[in-house]
N, C-alpha and C positions, 0 to 999 in steps of 0.2 A: 362280187357275185350278186345278181339281181334278186329281187324278192321272190320270183317264181322259180328260181334255180335251186335245185337240190344238189349237194355234192355227192358224187359217186366215185369210188375207186375200183379199179380192175387190175389184175396181175396177169401178165402174159408169161407163161413158163415155157421157155424154149428148149428144144433139143436140136442140135446142129448136125447136119449130115452133108456130104459132098453135093448131093442133088437138090438140097433145099433145107429150109429151117421149118420144122414142124412143132407146133406149140399147142398148149391148152390155155384158154382164156377163162379166168375165174373172177367172180365178184369178190369183194373184200371179205365176205364171210366164208370164202373157200369153195362155194358151189360153182360148178363148171357152167359156163355160158355156151361155149362152142370150142371147136378146134380151129387152128389157122395154118396157113402155109405162107412162106415168104421165100425169097431168094436165099441162097447160102450166104454165109458170112464171107465177104471178099473185101475186107478192110474199109467198109463204108463207101465203096466206089459207087457213084451215082448210077442208077438204072440197072445195076447188076448185083448189088449187095443188099442184104437186110440192114436196117439201121442199128446203131450201137445200143446195147443194154442201157437202161436209164429210166428217168421219170419224164413223162410227156403229158401235155394237155391235149385233149381231144376236142376239136372244134368243128362246127358245121360249116359247110360251104356248098356252092353249086359248081360242079365240074363241067366244063364244056363236053367232055367225053362220057362221063358217068352220071350226070345229073346230080340230084341231091347226094351228098357225100359227107364223110367226116375225114378230117386230116389231122396229122400229128404235128405238134409244135413243141419245141424244146431247144436246148443249147445247140444241137447239131442239125435240127430240122425245123423248117417253117413252110408256110404255103408258098411264099414268093421270094425268100432270101432275106437277109444276106447270108444265111447259114449255108454250110456245104451241101446240104440236101434239101430239096424242095418237092412239094406235091406228093408227099407220102400219104396215100389215102387208104381207107378201108374200101374195097370193092370186090365184086364177085369174080372168082376165077377158081379153077380146080388144081392147076399145076404151077409149080414154082416158075417154070419157063414162060408162063403167061403174064408174069408180073414184071414191073420195072422198078422194083424197090418198094412196092406197096405191100399191104397185108390183105389176104383173102380168107374169110371165115368159111367154115364148113360144119355140117352136123356130125360128121365122123371122118376118120381116116380110111383110105382105101387105095385102090389102084385103078388107073385109066391108061389103056394102051401100054401096059407094062411099066408105067411110071407111078411112083408114090404120089398120092393126091389127097385133097379134101373133097368130100362129096356133098351134094345139095347146097352149093355155095349161095345161090340166090335166096333160098329159104333161110339159111343161117344169117345172111346179110340183113334181111328184113327184121329178123328177131333181134339182131345186134343193134340196129338203128332204133328199135323200140326201147332197148335198154339205155341207150345214150340220150334219147330224146328229152329235152327240157332239163338237162342236168349239166352241172359243172363237172366234167369228167377228167379224172387223172388216170393215166395208164402207166403202170410200172412194168418194165420189161426186164426179165432176169433169166438166167440159165436155170433149167430144171435140174436140181441137184439130186432128185430122187431117182 
């Protein structure tokens, strides 16, 4: 960890549904940062499933499609391989079907065109990137037992 880097931990508490995985993202002290949407759990299949629960590093990159972005890195995920899943990014989206295995933040849960969704994703993404900026970020993904 560099001299200017501060360590930060976040916990993503998931709820699994057939149409998507809807979660709340919390700082280590328990305060909520945002809500998120992901694809449903489909056995970690690339592009159609959310990634497995576990501990991940969050790192900055530049995506050809999304520009400045943060990606997850861990045992089952990396930016370019050799892991089973690659390019799992945080980016703006409202519906699970708009994602290919990535995570989209929102300010709140709601519905769009009759589908469960996260709302104000671009605003939430900007706020999330400010949270991550200049930090050594750890993300713990777990099932919401409450």
